[in-house]
N, C-alpha and C positions, 0 to 999 in steps of 0.2 A: 020382145020377141024369147018364147022358152028356153028354159036352156033341153040342153038334150044331154041324157045319161049320163055321157063319157065324163061333159061339161062339169053335171055334180057332182059324179066323183072324185073330178078333179079341186073341184072348189072343198068338198070334204076336208080329202086330203091336207090341202094348205091349212086347211082351219082348225087340223089336230095338233096341238101340241109335240116338239121335236121330242122323243128318248130321250131322256142317258144313256152314255155307252155305260160299262160297268168294265173292271178293270180289275184283274184274279194276283192273290199274290199265293205261290201256296209253298208246304214246306215236304211234299212227300207224307206228311202225314195229318196238317191242319193247314186247313186256307179263308183268307178276306176273302172279303168283295168289298169295292168301292167302288160307285159311279159317278160321276161326272160332275152331278150337282154340290153333293155329297163331299167331293174333293175341290171344288170350286172355296166353298165356303172352311173349309179346313182353318181351324185357326192361324197355320204358317203360312198359307199361299198368301200370295205376295205380287208385287206387279216385276216382271224382271226382265233387264232389256237383254240380247246375246247380239252380241257385235258383229260375227261374222258366224251369218247360220249354215251350214254343211248341205241342206236339203235347197236352203233356199238360195244360198248364193248371196245373200244379204243380212243387215243387221233387222228385226226380228222384236217384236216386244210377246210376252206368252203372259199369263199367270198362269203360279205353279207353286208345286210343292217341293221341300226338300228330299230329298227321295232316301234321304237315311232315318228323317220322321218316321216314314211311310214304311220301314222296314223295321224302324223302333216295334212297331203294329205286332210281330210276327220272328222272335229270334231264331235266327238263322242256325242247323246244327254242326258242327264243329268240324272244322276244313271243307266250307263249301265256296260254292261261287254262286253269281246269282244269275242265269239264261233268262235274259233279256227277249220272248216272244212273239211275232209283228205276225198279223192277219194275214203275211200273204205268205206264212213260213218260213220267212230272219231270223236266225236263230244266233244271239251275241253270247259270250260266256266272257261277265266283268266281272275279272278277282273284286271279292268282297272292303278289301283294303281298300282299294280306289275308289270306293261308298263313303266308306264308314268314318272313314282316314282321316274326310275332307272337311273344313267349316267354311265359317265364313270371313275367314283373314286370307290368307295371299295365295292358296291352293286353287287347288281345283274343285268345282262342285256340281254335283250330278241334281238335277230337279226332274219332277214327271213336270209336264207341260200338260195342259186340258185345256180341249176343244171346247169351248159353251153349247150345250145341244143345240141352242137354234141361231147361232154362228158360225158356221163355218171356215174353218181357213183354205185361204184360195190354193190351188195346184201348184204341186211344183213344178221346176219349166223343166218344158220336156218330159208333163206326166199328167195324167187326167184326176188324179188326186191330193189333196191333202195331207197332210203328216198326222191327222186327225185317228181318232181321236187324243189320245195320248201318245208323247213325244218326251223321250229322253236328252236332253239339250242341258249342257254344261257352260259352266261360268269359269272363266280363264282354263282350257281345256291345255293351252300349252305347256300350266304351268308342272301340271303332273303327266304331262308325256299322252294325255289323251286320243285314240285314235279314232276317229268318221267311225267308226266301225262301233261304238261302243252308243252314239247315237239310234237310239231304235226308234221310228219314226213307225206312226201306226200300231203302237204297243199294244196289245192283246193282255198278256200276264209275264210276269213275273215268278219266275220261280227256284227255289234253291237246289244247288242242285251239286255232286262231286265235281271234283277236279276233271275238266276235261280227258289228262292221262289215265283217271283213276276209272272213270266211265268206260276209257271205247282205249284202253291198252295198246289193241291193232294198229291204234297213229305213233308207235315210240320209233325211234332210229333202237338200231340193234347196237340192246346195252353193251356188247363188243368195243366200240367206238374209242376212240379217242374221246377226252372231256371235250379237247381242243376244236373236233371235228364239226364244221361248219352248218351238219344236219340237224347235231341240237338246238342250237342257238334260233335255227330253219324253224325248229316245230314251235316255238313259240309265237315268230312269226306271225306261221301259220293258223294259228286257234287266233290271233288279235284278228287275221287279216280275208282268213279265207275262209276256215269254220262258219264265223255268222251264214254264210250261201252254200257254200260245199261238203260233205262228204268227205273221208277218205279211206278207205276199206273195207270200206263199211260204216266206220265209227261217225257217227255227228247228230242231230238229228236235225238240222236243215235239209227246207223242201224243194229251194228256189233254180242252183245250177246242180251239175254233173259232180257224181263222186268220179277226186282227179288222182285214182290210183287205178280204177279198175271199170272198163274192160284196161286202159291203156292211162300213162298219165302224160303229160302236156310238152314233155321234157323226151319224151316217145314217138310225136308224133308234129314236131314245133323244133323246126332247126333254129339256134340258141335266140341265132341277133333275128329271130321271128317272136320268138316268146316272150322277149326282153320288152319288143316291140308290142304288141298284143297285152303286157301287162300295163305299157303306159298309158295307151291307147286301142282300144279293141275294135275300136269302130272301124283302125286305119288299116285293120286284118282281114276282118270279115265282118256284113253286116245282115241281120236280121229285124226284121218289123220288133216284135218283142224282145229285144234285149236290151238284159238289162245290167251288166257286167259297166262298172265304170272303171275307167283306167286311175290308174294309182300315181298321183303328182308323186316329183322327187319328195316333197317334204312330209305327204305320208307313209309314201315308200322308198327310202331313201339308199343311199345300190350297194349300200353294207347290206339290207336288210333282204333286198331282191336278191344278193350273192347268196345272202343264204337261204331262203326260200325255193332259192334254182336247184340248189347246195341237197336239201330234204327231201323234196318231193324225186329229184335222181336217185336216194340214199330209198326212197320207198318204191318203186320203180327194182331197183336192182334186187331186193328183200321182199317182193308182194308176197300174198303167202299162195 
């Protein structure tokens, strides 16, 4: 039986080799590009095992390159952080000391896991896609206090940027607050846990979630107990088909951090521009 035109097109597509993905590293002045095939052949590429992968919720093995080795190809500007940008607009700000101050000893170590072009990784639980083409994974994250927000999957770009408060001064609490005010500590919690998905007062680059102070703050439309419950388990408060926000466990967001974060959100609502 002769093949239909649609079947011929499908066969032709299957016969084509899968294209290598590209990862960019930018400094604002210079940029470099790495494709997945190149990284899989990198002299420092090796097989690693991640005991507890937060995206897959189980142990996973990857072929990966040390992130510090990749960054060594393009020196960071002074006082910069690393912004990791995903395909869906997720954008985490990782302090460079968390990456460059680690090694093969007992501390945390960051890697770029690389998905082979012809062997895609499986979908994540409850999602339609996997973590490829690139995924920042960490060995011994507990040793360096690495939050799960620093595990950027579906990674598309790495770029050196100024610190979040230097880029977006509108996210800082009132400088007149005492140094012991919980909102000051809450700012650090917000940057690590919320800024990868949200903006505040327009500050930030992430595109996944709404601004958390414009036009209103969550502390203004949630009762205190409901806000705490929402942070732990968003689906227990409201649910919609495209819901993306995960809940924060006690390990990910200890009670003290939650208190500081809520204090920060309340302070930003009080000083809204």
